[in-house]
C-alpha positions as CSV (number, residue, x, y, z in Angstrom):
1,M,103.5,69.9,138.1
2,E,101.0,72.7,136.7
3,V,99.6,72.2,133.6
4,L,101.3,74.8,130.9
5,R,98.4,77.4,130.1
6,I,98.3,79.1,126.5
7,R,95.6,81.5,125.3
8,S,94.3,79.7,122.1
9,L,95.3,82.6,119.5
10,T,95.3,81.9,116.0
11,F,97.7,84.3,114.3
12,G,98.7,82.2,110.9
13,R,102.2,81.3,110.5
14,V,102.8,80.8,114.1
15,L,99.9,78.9,115.0
16,V,101.6,75.1,114.1
17,P,104.7,76.0,115.5
18,I,102.5,77.3,118.9
19,L,100.8,73.6,118.7
20,L,104.1,71.6,118.4
21,V,106.0,73.4,121.0
22,A,102.8,73.5,123.6
23,A,102.6,69.3,122.9
24,L,106.4,69.4,123.4
25,A,106.4,71.2,126.6
26,V,103.8,68.6,127.4
27,I,106.1,66.4,127.1
28,V,109.4,67.7,128.5
29,T,107.8,69.2,131.9
30,G,106.3,66.0,131.7
31,C,109.4,64.0,132.3
32,G,110.7,66.1,135.0
33,S,111.6,65.8,138.8
34,D,109.3,65.5,141.7
35,D,111.0,68.1,143.5
36,S,108.3,70.6,143.5
37,S,111.1,73.2,144.3
38,T,112.7,72.7,140.7
39,E,110.0,72.0,138.6
40,L,109.4,74.8,135.7
41,N,106.0,74.8,133.7
42,G,107.5,76.1,130.6
43,I,110.0,74.2,128.2
44,T,113.1,72.9,129.7
45,R,114.9,70.8,126.5
46,V,118.1,68.2,127.2
47,P,120.9,68.5,126.8
48,P,119.6,73.0,126.8
49,A,120.8,75.6,124.8
50,K,123.8,77.6,125.7
51,T,124.6,81.0,124.3
52,G,128.3,80.4,124.7
53,N,130.3,83.4,124.1
54,L,127.7,85.2,122.6
55,S,127.3,89.2,123.0
56,L,125.5,91.5,120.9
57,P,125.3,95.9,120.2
58,D,123.0,97.0,122.9
59,Y,121.8,100.5,121.9
60,S,119.6,100.4,125.1
61,P,120.1,104.0,126.6
62,Q,122.9,103.0,129.1
63,S,125.0,101.0,127.0
64,G,124.9,103.0,123.8
65,G,126.2,100.2,121.1
66,K,128.4,98.6,123.7
67,K,127.7,95.0,123.1
68,V,126.3,93.1,126.2
69,A,127.0,89.1,126.9
70,V,123.7,87.3,126.6
71,R,123.1,85.4,129.8
72,G,121.9,86.5,133.6
73,N,123.7,88.8,135.6
74,E,126.0,87.1,138.9
75,D,123.0,85.2,140.5
76,G,120.1,86.8,137.8
77,L,118.5,86.1,134.7
78,M,118.6,87.8,131.4
79,L,114.9,86.7,129.4
80,V,115.6,87.2,125.9
81,Y,113.0,87.7,123.0
82,F,113.6,87.7,119.1
83,G,111.2,89.8,117.6
84,Y,110.3,93.2,115.7
85,T,108.8,96.6,116.0
86,S,106.1,96.8,113.4
87,C,105.2,92.9,114.6
88,P,101.4,93.9,114.7
89,D,100.5,91.1,117.0
90,V,102.1,87.8,118.5
91,C,105.8,90.6,119.4
92,P,103.5,93.0,121.7
93,T,101.0,90.2,123.3
94,T,103.9,88.5,124.5
95,L,105.8,91.7,125.9
96,A,102.9,93.0,127.1
97,D,102.6,89.8,129.0
98,L,106.1,89.9,130.2
99,R,105.4,92.6,131.9
100,N,102.4,91.8,133.7
101,A,105.0,88.3,134.7
102,L,107.5,90.6,135.8
103,A,104.7,92.9,137.8
104,E,104.5,89.3,139.8
105,L,107.7,89.4,140.7
106,D,109.4,91.5,143.9
107,P,111.7,94.2,143.7
108,A,114.8,91.9,145.1
109,Q,113.6,89.2,142.2
110,R,112.8,92.0,139.8
111,E,116.4,93.6,139.9
112,R,118.2,90.3,138.9
113,V,115.7,90.1,135.8
114,Q,117.0,92.0,132.4
115,V,114.9,92.5,129.5
116,S,116.5,91.8,126.0
117,M,114.2,91.9,122.9
118,V,116.7,91.5,119.8
119,T,115.5,92.4,116.5
120,V,115.3,90.3,112.9
121,D,114.8,93.3,111.4
122,P,117.7,95.5,112.0
123,D,117.4,97.5,108.8
124,R,113.9,98.6,110.1
125,D,114.6,99.3,113.8
126,T,117.4,101.0,114.6
127,G,118.4,101.8,117.7
128,R,116.2,104.6,118.3
129,V,112.8,102.6,117.0
130,L,113.8,99.4,119.1
131,N,114.5,101.8,122.5
132,G,111.1,103.2,121.6
133,Y,109.2,100.2,121.1
134,L,110.8,98.8,124.5
135,A,109.9,102.1,126.2
136,H,105.9,101.4,125.7
137,F,106.6,98.5,128.0
138,F,109.2,98.5,130.1
139,E,111.0,101.4,132.3
140,P,114.3,102.9,131.2
141,G,116.8,100.9,132.7
142,E,115.0,97.5,132.3
143,Y,115.4,96.3,128.9
144,H,118.9,95.8,126.6
145,S,117.5,96.5,123.2
146,L,119.7,94.0,121.0
147,R,120.7,94.9,117.4
148,T,122.9,94.5,114.7
149,T,123.2,94.5,111.2
150,D,126.0,91.3,110.7
151,Q,124.0,88.7,109.3
152,A,126.2,86.3,110.2
153,L,125.9,86.9,113.9
154,L,122.0,87.6,113.9
155,N,122.2,83.9,112.3
156,R,125.2,83.0,115.4
157,A,122.1,84.2,117.7
158,D,119.5,82.3,116.5
159,E,121.6,78.8,116.4
160,A,122.6,79.5,119.8
161,F,119.1,79.7,120.4
162,G,117.6,77.1,118.2
163,A,115.4,80.1,117.0
164,S,115.0,81.7,113.6
165,H,113.8,84.6,111.2
166,K,113.3,84.6,107.8
167,L,112.5,87.7,105.9
168,G,110.1,88.1,103.2
169,K,110.5,89.7,98.7
170,P,109.7,93.3,99.5
171,D,106.2,94.3,97.7
172,A,106.0,97.0,95.0
173,D,106.1,100.2,98.1
174,G,108.8,98.3,99.7
175,N,107.3,96.2,102.6
176,Y,107.7,92.5,103.7
177,D,106.6,89.8,105.9
178,V,108.4,88.9,108.6
179,S,108.8,85.1,109.9
180,H,110.5,84.1,113.5
181,T,110.2,82.2,116.2
182,A,107.6,83.0,118.9
183,L,109.5,81.9,122.0
184,L,110.9,83.8,125.2
185,Y,113.5,82.2,126.3
186,A,115.3,82.3,130.4
187,V,119.2,82.5,130.6
188,D,121.3,81.8,133.5
189,P,124.6,83.8,134.3
190,K,126.2,80.1,132.9
191,G,124.9,80.7,129.5
192,T,122.4,78.3,129.5
193,V,119.0,79.0,128.3
194,E,116.5,77.2,131.5
195,V,112.9,77.4,130.1
196,E,111.5,78.5,127.4
197,W,107.7,79.7,127.1
198,P,105.2,79.5,123.7
199,F,103.9,82.2,123.1
200,G,100.5,82.6,124.5
201,T,102.0,81.3,128.5
202,D,100.0,83.1,131.0
203,A,101.7,85.5,132.6
204,D,101.7,84.1,135.8
205,V,103.0,80.6,134.6
206,I,105.9,82.9,133.6
207,A,106.3,84.8,137.1
208,D,106.2,81.0,139.2
209,D,108.8,79.2,137.0
210,L,110.8,83.2,136.9
211,K,110.4,82.8,141.2
212,T,111.4,79.2,140.8
213,L,114.6,80.0,138.6
214,L,115.8,83.0,141.3
215,D,115.1,80.8,144.2
216,N,117.4,78.0,142.6
217,N,120.4,80.9,141.1
218,S,120.3,82.1,144.8
219,Q,120.7,78.4,147.3
220,N,122.8,77.0,144.2
221,P,124.9,79.9,142.8
222,D,127.5,77.6,141.3
223,A,125.6,74.7,140.0
């Protein structure tokens, strides 16, 4: 098993959660199977999180606000990230790392992976804003811009992944801070969260896990 590689990055609020998750990753992945064909480098929860019948409005150009199921297609994966477009550091770094990881896949593998960002700041992140942001990292048709102003639905999405977010109190100019879980999730066609990567995980580590998961899904589509 490769030791989970996480860059040393300090961004205030998320530093402690990252360190805790990194420690958890070593513990959880260290207890896995000896079968190197199925071993993953990221965090694997026992039991895993499940998205169930969760679906969210997708404002990407191909969907135009229609709801999409938060799960992979057929033998593919949906990579889900909770964030917001005015995030100064964590979100753009994570999406850039994900872009680099996807570049390590071959074309057939890449076609089986969907990228979804769930905004935790829907008042500022309109569908157009979210699309423009994701277009800096991915090509049209490669991403889902998931946004809902229904707080109960957004909370349900948080709960499905074991994530959380919080909006701070607006200042005199109407600006406010946003706190959110800094994890990237891989969801299979049955809605099972197969693996989670903490903020700062190297792109090649993510790519290795994606290849393993896609391989496993091809060999065991009904597993």
